[in-house]
N, C-alpha and C positions, 0 to 999 in steps of 0.2 A: 659363160666364158667359152671362147674358142681356144681349144687346145691344139698344140702342135705335137703330132705323133711321131715317135721314132723307135726303130728297132735296134737294140744294142746286142752285139754278140761277141763272145770271147772274153776271157778272164781279164784282159787288160782293156776291154771295151774298144774293139777295133773300129767300130763306126761311132761317130760322135753326133751329138745333137746340134742342130744348126744354131739354136739360141743358147748354147753353153756360153758362159762368160769366163775368160781366164783373167785372174787378177793377180798381179805381181805384189809382193810385200811392200814395195816402195810406191804403190799408187798414191797420189796425193789425197789426203784426208783433211777436211776442214770442218770444224764444229761437229765431229762425230758422224759426218756423212761422207761417204765416198764420193769423190769428185772425178769426172772423166779425165782420162789421160789425154793430154793434148795431142799425142800421136798414138792412138790406140793400135794394138796388134790386131790384124784381121781375125774375126771369129771363124773357127772351123766349121765346116759344112758336112752334111752327112755323107758326102762323097769322098771325104778326105782319107778315110781309113787310117787315122793317125791316133796316137795315144794322146788324149787331151792333157795329160799332166807332163808331157815331154818338154814343154816350154813354160810351164806354169806351176806354181805351188798350190793354187786354189782353182777349183773349177765350180761353177754355179749352174744349177738347173733352175731356170726361171719358173715363175708360177703358172705360166701357160703351157708347160711341158708335160706330156705323158711319155714316160720312158718304158718301153717294152723290153724286159730282159729275158733272153732266151738261153743264157749261159751264166755261169758263176760271175759275180761281179766283185772287184776289189778296189777299194780306196788304198793307194799304195802308202807305205810307211813314209812319214815325213810330208805327205801331201794332205789336202783338206777338200772335202766336197760339201758345199752349201746347197740345201734344197730349200727353195723358196716357197712361201705360202701359196697353196693351191696345186702344187706340182703333184703328179701321180707316178708311182712306180709300180708297174704291173708285171707279175711274174708268170712266165709260161708254165702251165701245170704239167706239161709233158716231161719236164726235167731235162737233164743233160745226158746225152749219149744213149747207148743201147741199154745201160743200166737205169735209165730214167732217174738219175741222182737228183733229189730235190735241189733247186737253185739256192745257193747261199749268197747272202750279201755280206761280205767280209770287209771289216774296217780295220786295216793296218795302220792307217793314218787317223785323220779326224773326220767326224761327221756332225754337221750342224743342220738339223731339220727345223726350219723356222716358219712353222705354220701359224695361223691365227684361228680364233674362234669361228670366224666367218669362212675362212679358206684353210682348212687343215691340210697338211701333207698326208698323202695316202700311200701306204704299202699294202698291196692287195693282189688279187687274182683277176682275170677277165670278169666282166660284170655277170655274164651267164653262169659262172661258176661260184657266185656268191650266194649260195643257197644253205638252207637249214641242213640239208643231207650232207653237206661239205664242212659243217662247223669243225668236226674233228678229223677231217680227211687228211690234214697235214700236206697241203698242196705246194708249199715252198719251204725253204730251209730255215729262215730266220736271219736276224742281224747278229753277227758274231763280231764283237769288238775284241781284237786279239791282244796279245801281251805288249804290242807296240802301239796300240791306240792311246794316245795321250788325253784326248777330250772327245766327249760326245754330248750333243744337245739333242734331245727329242722333245720338242714342245708343240703342243696343238697338233698331234700326228696320230693318225689311225694305223694300227698295225693288226692284220687279220688274216685268218686262213693259212696259218703257218704251223710248224711243228712236223715237217717231214722227217722220216726216218734217216738217221745217219748210217751210211752204207760205205762199202769200199769204193774209194774215189771221191768221197765227200771231203771238201777242203778241211772241214773241222777235224775229220778223222786223220787225214794226212799230217795235220798240224798237232795232233795229239791232244786237241781240246776235248773231243768226245770220242767214244769208241764205236767203231762200225758194228752194227748188229745188236748193240745194247742200248743205245741212246736215241732219243728223238730230240730235234731242235727246239730249245725254248724260243720265245718270240724275240727276246733280247738277251744276249750273253755278254758279260764283261770278264776280262782276265788280266788286267794290269793293276797290280797293287798300288801303282803310282798314278794311276789314271783318275780323271775327274769326269763325273757323269751326271748330267741333270736330265731328268725325265719327269716332265710336268704337263699337266692339262691335256693329257692324251688319252686315247682309247686303245686298250690292248685286249683283244677279244678273239674268240673262235680259234683256239690252238690246241694241238694234241698234247703239248707239254707245258712247261712252266711259262707264266707271263714274263717274268724277269728272273734271270739266274745270274747272280753276282758272285764271281770268284776273285774279286780284287777291286780296289779303287775306293775313292770317296764319292759318295753319291747323295743326291737329293731326289727322292721319289715322292712326288706331291701332287694332290689335286687330280689324279688319274681316275679312269673308270676301267676296271678289269671285269671281263664277263666271259664265262664258258672257257676257262683255263684248265686244260688237263682232260684227257679222255678216261684213262683207267688208273690214273695217279696224278701227281704234280700239284703245284701250288700257284697262287698269284705272284707272290714274291718269295724267292728262295735265296738265302744269304749264306755265304761260306767264309772261311778265314780270309784275312787280307783285305777286309772292307770295313769302312766306317760310314754309316748310313743313317739318314733321317728318312723315315717312311711316315708320311702325315697327310691327312686330308683325302685319302683314297677311298673309293667305293669298290668293293670286291664282291661281285655276284657270282655265285656258284663256281667257285674254284673246286676242283675235284676233291682235293683232300684239305689243305689248309689256305687260308688267306695269307698267313705268314709262317714260313718255315725258317727259323733262325738258328744257325749252327756255326761253330768254329771249326768245322771238319776241314781237314788239310792244313791245320796250323803247324807251322815249323819255325826254324830259325830265321828263315827268309820271308815267311808269310805269317803276319802277326794275328793276334787275337781279333776276331770279329767284334765290332762295336755297333750297336744298333739303338736308336731311340724310335719306337713305333707308338704313335699317339694320334688320337682323333681320326681313326679309320673306322669305316662301317663295313662289316664282313657279314654276308648274307648267304644262307643255304650252303655252307661249306661242309665237306665231309661225307655227304650222303651218297654220291656217285662212285666213291672209291670201291674197287674190287677188294674187299677185306677192310679191316679197320686199323687206321694209323693216324692219329690226330683227328682234327675235326673243326679246327678254326685257327689256332695258334699253337705252334710246336717249337719248344725252345730247348736246345741240347748243346752238348760237346763244347763246354767252356766259353760259349759266347756270352758277352756281357750285354744284356739286353734289358731295356727299361720299356715295358709295354703297359701303357695306361690311357685312360680316357677313350678307349675303344668301345664301339657299339657292335655287339655280336647278336645277330638276329637269325633265329631258325637254323642254328648250326647244330652239328651232331654232338659235340663235346665241348667242355671249357678248355682253357689254355692248359697244355700238358708240358711237363718238364721231365722227360724220361731219365732214369738213373739219378734222380735228384739226391739220393743218399750218397752218391759218389761225385761231389761237386768238383768244379775247377779242374776238370780233366778233359782234354781234347778228344778222348775216346768215350766218354761217359756223360756226366751231368753238367748242367750249365753253371756259369760263374755265379755262386751264391750271393754276390754283391748286387745282382740284378734286382729290380723291382718290377714284378708282374702283378699288378694290382689296380684298384680303382677303374675296373672296366664294367660294362653294363651288358648283361645277358638276357635277352628277350626271346620269348617263345610263343608261337601261335598254337593253335589247336590241331593243325594238320599232322597226320601221321605220314611217315615215309613209306613208299611202295617198295623200298629195298631194306630188308631187315636181316642181319645176320644173327639167327637164333643161336647158332653154335659159338658165337663170340659174346657180345654184350647183350644182344636182344633189344637194343634201344630202337624205338620207333618214333619217338617224340623228342623235340629239342629239350623241353623242360626235363624229361627223363634222363637225357644224356648229361645234362648240366649237373644233375644231382646223383648220377651213378657213382658207385664207390670204385673209381678207377685207379689202378696201381700207379699211373703217371700223374695223378692229381697231388701236388704238394699241399695237402690240407694244413690250414693254419699259417701258411706263408704266402703262397700264391693265391691271388684273388680273395684274400682275407677280408678286404673292405669293399669288394665289388658287389654289385647288385645282381642277384641271381634268380631267375624266374623259377617258379614252382608250378605244379599242376593247377593249384588254386589261384595263383597270381602270375600270369604270363608277362608281366611288366611291359605291356604294349607301348612302344615308343611313340605312337600317334604320328605316323608318317603322313605327309601331306597327300601322297598318292601311291600307297603300296599296302595291300591288305595282307597282314602277317597270317591271317587265318584262312587264306584262300589260295595263294600261290603255292603250288606243289613244292615239296622239299627237294625233289630231284629235278625240277625244271632248271634248264640252262639257257633257254632263249631269252634274250633281254628285251623288254618292252621300253622304248624310249619315252613313253608317256609317264613312266614311274618318276616319282619325285620324292627323294629321301631327305628333304627338309622336314622339319617337324612342326606340328601345330602348337599354338600357345598352350601352356600348361603341361607340355610333354615332361615326363619324368626325367628325360635325359638332359634337361637343362639345368638340373641342380646336382650337387654332390660329387662333381668331378674335381680334378686338380686344377689349380689356377696358374700353374707354371712357375710359381715361386719355390717350389719344393727342390731340394738339392738334386734329386735324381732326374728332375724333369727338363732340364735345359737341353734344348736341341743342339746338335753339334755345329749346325750351319746357319742358325737363325741370325746371329750377329755378324760374324766374319764373312759368312757365305762361301760360295764356291765360284771361282772365276773361270769361265769357259768362253772362248773366243773373244776375250777382252771385256766381257760383261760379267758382272757379279750378280749371282742368284742367291737368294736367301730362303732358307726353310721357313714354313709358316710358323708364326708364334703359337705356343700351346693355347688352345681355346678351352675355357672352363665350361665344358659340355662333354658328353659322351658321343662320339661319332664325328663324321665329316661335316655335318650341317647343323645349323640351328634353325630358327624360324625362317 
């Protein structure tokens, strides 16, 4: 593909891409397909030095576009940006100004990333900087969907090499979303309790902080690959109060701490209880790289109502934890005890970790962590019907191409040749919930979420453990 390259500078994007398309709301539409305006407005050129949203509500970056960002970028409130399949957004790793503030991609309006399997949208850094040494370098700031972002679609999109430190002058610090000096950017942030977010079929990898940090909104997070999320802490998916979310069909490889951290922290009169359905996810190698011990695959706390079932947990450090479970239904303490965290499958290989905290648990093997007498295991309630590996029986899921006895527990580099489908006769194909149980209904499988005029539905519950069958 021949790409058109453009350099964009300035928070309001002072130079525009020559192949941007500005679409008015009253453009003629026929049969669901946008038709050409009989008197189209001339397309801006790179020499215009104009704000592309000055005369349009929607701006489109076509698929043959490479947008090079040298400054913070903002989709303004009330406006929308459409990024078509194959487009690339490349962030200057030098940052902004003398402070070298990591570049932030702020969405005050709406963002629609419309990639395909063959032509994903890419958010990355210059190709020379896409190295193993930079996996946790935090080379840009991340996508921050603010409190005014009403909708966001991230479909067939790759987001990588993010997680820059929030510093004085970072837009997220100025807006009060994160704290300068204390936080690093997640790869995706949401913060509108009334927002609608669909994040599907995407790759979210190589970031200093969380993969997705939800502080508000209704969301479908489905069929994504997460890899190498978190340097010395952080999770693949981190949910707080004000959210209603289905998390399903994802593969999460080597999150620093947990694949799923589910909490109703921040709950108030205006920010409601967090609600999550998390099912049919595959979580691998979680918890081993953390500096100290806190969680190790799934962590559920602070009054969240979370049903977590049919998940396949492989070579993780611990089982699902529910801290303060003796003080349930409290936004400062334990989880909502109406939650069902059960019918999961815990598999262990024979590999020991090369990082062991002898002064804490001393756990070196996954089977050892699964059977450790941890104070945050709600024994007899959580995982009471789950399959749990032991030293004698590791419960090998029989992946098509991933050796649970060979891949180091602290490895975070992802091999694209791995295949987490399972072979015929795999034990993960029997014993799971079939979706008819009262607790198992996804929030958005039937009604779905409508984003940019299209309705997206959560995956149906599959009667298997993990993201993939045969």
